[in-house]
NUMAR-85306 format. One record per residue (C-alpha): residue in one letter; x, y, z. Coordinates in Angstrom, 1 decimal. Each point is the difference from the previous one (the first is absolute). Layout:
N
(A, (X, Y, Z))
...
//
This chain:
303
(M, (6.9, -0.5, -31.0))
(T, (-2.8, 2.1, 2.0))
(K, (1.0, 2.7, 1.9))
(P, (-1.0, 0.1, 4.1))
(L, (-3.4, 1.9, 0.6))
(K, (0.6, 2.9, 3.1))
(I, (-2.6, -0.4, 2.5))
(L, (-0.9, 1.8, 3.0))
(V, (-1.4, -1.3, 3.0))
(I, (-1.5, 2.7, 2.1))
(R, (-0.7, -0.8, 3.7))
(L, (1.0, 2.5, 2.5))
(G, (-1.7, -1.3, 3.5))
(A, (-0.8, -0.3, 3.0))
(F, (1.9, -3.1, 0.7))
(G, (-2.9, -2.6, 0.3))
(D, (-0.8, 0.7, -3.4))
(F, (3.7, 0.0, -0.9))
(V, (-0.1, -3.5, 1.3))
(Q, (-3.4, -1.1, -1.9))
(S, (1.6, 1.0, -3.0))
(F, (2.1, -2.7, -0.2))
(Y, (-2.2, -2.2, -1.5))
(P, (-0.5, 2.6, -2.9))
(F, (3.7, 0.7, 0.2))
(E, (0.7, -3.7, -0.7))
(A, (-2.7, -0.7, -2.6))
(I, (1.1, 3.1, -2.0))
(R, (3.9, -1.3, 0.1))
(H, (-1.0, -3.2, -1.2))
(H, (-2.0, 1.4, -3.1))
(H, (3.0, 2.6, -0.9))
(L, (2.6, -2.5, 0.5))
(K, (2.0, 1.6, -2.6))
(D, (-0.6, 3.2, 0.7))
(E, (1.6, 3.1, 1.9))
(I, (-2.2, 0.9, 2.9))
(T, (0.0, 2.9, 2.3))
(L, (-1.6, 1.0, 3.2))
(L, (-1.5, 3.5, 1.1))
(T, (0.1, -0.2, 4.3))
(T, (0.6, 2.4, 2.9))
(E, (2.9, -0.4, 1.7))
(P, (-0.7, -2.0, 3.2))
(F, (-0.4, -3.2, -2.7))
(A, (2.5, 0.7, -3.0))
(D, (3.0, -2.4, 2.3))
(L, (-2.6, -2.9, 0.2))
(A, (-1.0, 0.4, -3.4))
(S, (3.5, 0.4, -1.6))
(H, (0.8, -3.4, 2.2))
(S, (-3.2, -2.1, -1.7))
(P, (0.2, -1.7, -3.4))
(W, (-2.7, 1.7, -1.7))
(F, (1.5, 3.6, -0.9))
(D, (3.2, 1.0, -2.2))
(R, (-0.2, 3.5, 0.9))
(V, (-1.9, 1.7, 3.2))
(I, (-0.3, 3.7, 0.1))
(I, (-1.7, 2.3, 2.7))
(D, (-2.7, 2.3, -0.4))
(Y, (0.6, 2.6, 3.2))
(K, (-3.6, 1.1, -0.5))
(P, (1.2, 4.1, -0.4))
(H, (-1.9, 2.2, 1.7))
(I, (-2.4, 2.0, -2.3))
(L, (2.3, 3.0, -0.6))
(N, (2.9, -1.9, -0.5))
(I, (0.2, 0.7, -3.7))
(A, (3.5, -1.6, -0.3))
(G, (-1.0, -3.3, 1.6))
(W, (-2.9, -0.1, -2.0))
(L, (2.1, -0.2, -3.3))
(E, (2.3, -2.2, 1.2))
(L, (-2.8, -2.4, 0.2))
(K, (-1.6, 0.7, -3.1))
(K, (3.3, -0.7, -1.4))
(K, (0.0, -3.4, 2.1))
(L, (-3.1, -0.9, -1.0))
(Q, (0.7, 0.1, -4.2))
(G, (1.6, -2.6, -2.6))
(Y, (-2.3, -2.7, 1.2))
(D, (-1.9, -2.7, -2.5))
(F, (-2.4, -1.2, 2.9))
(V, (-0.7, 1.2, 2.9))
(Y, (-2.0, -1.8, 3.3))
(D, (-1.7, 2.0, 2.2))
(L, (-0.5, -2.3, 3.5))
(Q, (-0.2, 3.2, 2.0))
(T, (-3.5, 1.7, -2.0))
(S, (-0.4, 2.6, 2.0))
(G, (-0.5, 3.7, -1.5))
(R, (3.9, 0.7, 0.7))
(S, (0.9, -2.6, -1.9))
(S, (-2.6, -0.1, -2.7))
(R, (1.4, 3.7, -0.6))
(Y, (2.9, -1.4, -0.7))
(F, (-1.3, -1.7, -4.0))
(K, (0.2, 3.6, -1.6))
(W, (3.4, 0.6, 1.8))
(A, (1.2, -3.1, -1.7))
(G, (-0.8, 0.9, -3.5))
(Q, (-3.3, -2.6, 0.1))
(P, (2.0, -3.0, -0.7))
(Q, (-1.8, -3.5, 0.6))
(W, (-1.7, -0.1, 3.0))
(S, (-1.9, -1.6, 2.3))
(G, (-2.2, 1.6, 2.8))
(I, (-2.3, 2.1, 0.5))
(A, (1.3, 3.3, -1.3))
(K, (-2.1, 1.8, -2.8))
(G, (0.9, -1.6, -3.9))
(A, (1.2, -3.1, 1.9))
(S, (0.7, -2.8, -3.2))
(H, (-0.4, -2.3, 2.7))
(P, (-2.5, 1.3, 2.4))
(H, (-1.0, -2.3, 3.3))
(D, (-3.5, 1.7, -0.6))
(N, (-1.3, -2.8, 2.1))
(P, (-3.1, 1.6, 1.7))
(N, (0.5, -2.2, 3.3))
(R, (3.6, 1.2, 0.3))
(N, (-0.4, 1.8, 3.1))
(D, (-2.0, -2.9, 1.6))
(M, (3.0, -2.6, -0.5))
(H, (2.8, -1.1, 2.1))
(T, (3.6, 1.6, -1.2))
(I, (1.3, -3.0, -1.4))
(D, (-3.1, -1.3, -2.0))
(R, (-0.7, 3.4, -1.1))
(Q, (3.8, 0.2, -1.1))
(K, (-0.4, -3.4, -1.6))
(D, (-2.8, 1.0, -2.1))
(Q, (1.6, 3.3, -0.8))
(L, (3.0, -1.9, -2.0))
(Q, (-2.4, -2.6, -1.5))
(R, (-1.3, 3.2, -1.6))
(A, (3.5, 0.6, -1.2))
(R, (0.2, -3.8, -1.1))
(V, (2.3, -1.0, 2.3))
(S, (-1.3, -3.9, 0.7))
(I, (2.1, -2.0, 2.6))
(F, (0.3, 1.3, 3.6))
(P, (2.7, -2.0, 1.6))
(Q, (0.8, 0.0, 3.8))
(P, (2.2, 2.5, 0.8))
(H, (4.3, -1.2, 0.2))
(L, (0.6, 1.1, 3.6))
(S, (3.6, -2.0, 0.7))
(W, (1.6, 3.8, -0.4))
(L, (-2.1, 1.2, 3.2))
(Y, (1.3, -2.1, 2.1))
(K, (3.9, 0.4, -0.3))
(E, (0.2, 2.6, 2.1))
(T, (-1.5, -0.1, 3.8))
(L, (1.1, 0.3, 3.6))
(S, (1.2, -2.6, 2.6))
(L, (-2.8, -0.5, 2.5))
(P, (-0.3, -2.4, 2.8))
(Q, (-1.8, -3.1, -1.0))
(P, (-3.0, -0.4, -0.2))
(Y, (-1.8, 3.5, -0.3))
(A, (-2.8, 1.7, -0.5))
(I, (-0.6, 3.5, -2.0))
(L, (-2.8, 2.5, 1.7))
(V, (-0.9, 3.0, -2.0))
(P, (-1.7, 2.6, 1.8))
(G, (0.4, 3.2, -2.6))
(C, (-1.8, 1.3, -2.6))
(S, (-0.3, 2.6, -2.1))
(I, (-0.3, 3.4, 3.1))
(K, (-2.6, 1.3, -2.3))
(R, (-2.1, -2.9, 0.7))
(P, (-0.6, -0.6, 3.9))
(E, (-2.6, -2.1, -0.4))
(K, (1.6, -2.6, -1.7))
(R, (2.2, -0.7, 3.2))
(W, (-0.9, -2.3, 2.3))
(P, (0.7, 1.3, 3.9))
(V, (3.8, -0.8, 0.2))
(E, (-0.4, -1.3, 3.5))
(Y, (-1.4, -2.9, -1.1))
(Y, (2.6, -0.9, -2.4))
(G, (2.4, 0.4, 3.5))
(Q, (-2.0, -2.4, 1.4))
(I, (-0.1, -2.6, -3.4))
(A, (4.0, 0.3, 0.7))
(Q, (-0.3, -1.1, 2.9))
(L, (-1.7, -2.8, -0.8))
(C, (2.6, -0.6, -2.7))
(I, (2.8, -0.4, 2.8))
(D, (-2.0, -2.4, 1.8))
(K, (-0.4, -2.6, -2.9))
(G, (4.0, 1.1, -0.8))
(I, (-0.3, 1.9, -2.7))
(Q, (1.8, 3.3, -0.3))
(P, (-2.3, 2.8, -0.7))
(V, (1.7, 2.3, -2.8))
(I, (-1.4, 3.7, -0.4))
(I, (0.6, 1.3, -3.7))
(G, (-1.6, 3.7, -1.1))
(S, (1.5, 3.4, -1.0))
(P, (2.2, 2.5, 2.2))
(S, (-3.4, 1.9, 0.6))
(E, (-1.5, -3.0, 1.6))
(A, (2.8, -0.1, 2.9))
(N, (-2.2, 1.1, 2.6))
(L, (-2.2, -3.2, -0.8))
(V, (2.9, -2.1, 1.5))
(E, (0.1, 1.8, 3.5))
(I, (-3.1, -0.7, 0.4))
(I, (0.1, -3.9, -1.0))
(K, (3.3, 0.0, 2.1))
(T, (-2.6, 0.7, 3.6))
(Q, (-1.5, -3.2, -0.9))
(C, (3.0, -2.5, -1.2))
(P, (3.7, 1.6, 0.7))
(Q, (1.0, -2.9, -2.4))
(I, (-1.1, 1.3, -3.3))
(I, (2.8, 0.5, -2.8))
(S, (-0.7, 3.3, -1.7))
(L, (1.2, 0.4, -3.7))
(I, (-2.3, 3.7, -0.3))
(G, (2.0, 1.8, -2.7))
(Q, (2.6, -2.4, -0.5))
(T, (-1.1, -2.4, -3.2))
(T, (0.1, 0.7, -3.5))
(L, (-2.6, -1.3, -2.0))
(L, (1.6, -2.5, -1.5))
(Q, (2.0, -1.1, 3.3))
(L, (-3.9, -0.2, 1.3))
(G, (-1.1, -2.4, -2.5))
(G, (2.6, -2.8, 1.6))
(I, (-0.9, 1.2, 3.5))
(M, (-3.8, -0.8, -0.7))
(K, (1.0, -3.2, -1.9))
(H, (1.6, -2.0, 3.0))
(A, (-2.5, 1.0, 2.4))
(E, (-2.6, -2.2, 2.0))
(F, (-2.6, 2.5, -1.0))
(A, (-0.9, 3.8, -0.5))
(L, (-2.7, 2.2, 1.8))
(G, (-0.8, 3.2, -0.9))
(N, (-2.4, 2.7, -1.3))
(D, (-1.0, 0.5, -3.7))
(T, (3.2, 1.7, -0.9))
(G, (2.7, -0.7, -2.6))
(P, (2.4, -2.5, 1.6))
(M, (-2.8, -2.5, 0.5))
(H, (-0.3, -0.1, -3.5))
(L, (3.4, -0.5, 0.1))
(A, (-0.2, -3.1, 2.3))
(A, (-2.8, -1.5, -1.7))
(M, (1.8, -0.1, -3.8))
(V, (2.9, -1.6, 1.8))
(G, (-2.2, -2.9, 1.1))
(C, (0.2, 1.2, 3.9))
(P, (-3.2, -1.1, 1.8))
(S, (-1.2, 3.3, 0.9))
(V, (-3.4, 1.1, 2.0))
(V, (-0.9, 3.3, -1.4))
(L, (-2.5, 2.7, 2.0))
(F, (-2.4, 2.6, -1.6))
(S, (-2.5, 2.3, 1.2))
(S, (-3.0, 1.3, -1.8))
(S, (2.0, 2.8, -1.8))
(S, (1.7, -2.8, -2.6))
(D, (-1.7, -2.8, -1.7))
(P, (1.9, -2.9, -0.2))
(L, (-2.0, -1.1, -3.7))
(L, (1.9, 2.8, -1.1))
(T, (3.1, -0.3, 1.7))
(A, (0.5, -2.4, 1.5))
(P, (4.0, -2.1, 0.2))
(R, (-0.3, -3.1, -1.5))
(G, (2.3, -3.5, 0.6))
(D, (-0.2, -3.5, 0.6))
(D, (-0.5, 0.7, 3.9))
(V, (-1.4, 3.6, 0.9))
(K, (-3.0, 0.2, 2.4))
(I, (-1.9, 3.3, -0.1))
(I, (-1.9, 1.2, 2.9))
(C, (-2.5, 2.7, -0.5))
(Q, (-1.6, 1.8, 3.2))
(E, (-1.9, 3.4, -0.8))
(N, (2.2, 1.7, 2.8))
(L, (3.1, -1.4, 0.3))
(K, (-0.1, 1.0, 4.1))
(D, (-2.9, -2.4, -0.1))
(L, (2.6, -2.9, -1.0))
(T, (1.3, -2.1, 3.1))
(V, (2.8, -1.5, 0.2))
(K, (-1.2, -3.5, 0.6))
(K, (-1.7, 0.6, -3.6))
(V, (3.1, 0.2, -1.2))
(A, (1.9, -2.3, 1.8))
(Q, (-2.5, -2.4, -1.3))
(A, (1.0, 0.8, -3.6))
(L, (3.7, -0.9, 0.6))
(K, (-1.3, -3.7, 1.2))
(W, (1.0, 1.4, 4.2))
(V, (-3.2, -0.8, 1.6))
(H, (-2.3, -3.1, -1.1))
//
């Protein structure tokens, strides 16, 4: 009997990037059905990954400070002992891990990698297409649709029907945010249509809820109250999701929730937009100039 290979997959974040890697996760699992697959990720995604069918083990990269010698030694130890590594992060940081891992067979952009992703157009490819191309160069040839039933098991009880609004995004990228007051108007339109608006986001975005409440007191806020695993079930059963270019919208698209995603000129949807069977992308150079009417039309409220 052939001894199972020890496979390491590296995917550190951010959330939207992690969700888009569901496609290569599925492909790698299919390619290595009898092998032992470990995921190296960051702490926010460990629980989500542990519930998925793709990994036998999940280990955490705590990204130690440059002066944390003990932390670096611990990370180096975690990286060793693998027969093959799929570096889906393909960053300067993750490429440095190649040497610390003992230079095993490696798919990525690290210098000396056995299966380099050396496509000269890789930086002009959508994340999903780029990762598929990377895996093909590592002799992965079958790309099934991700199995996501595990993602719908945990959810919260919400009034039906409901819609998800995602008014936040990275605090470092305010230009990616549609004005929160406009979300308040959309929330009120939801109420007028008999749809319960539900706001989701991180605890740091709690102030957005208070602004929205001034226009629509009936909103339900789940800000800071959901795990990533619960979020999958919540998105799956929503009438629609509306939000900025941010991680939860990738999850909404992934689980098949009808989604409208708003992009400013600071991001290129050709490279990063969520993909799904029912996803609409609205682009506006400055999101302050994007009207509520245009968004409502995308939601099929205005004809």
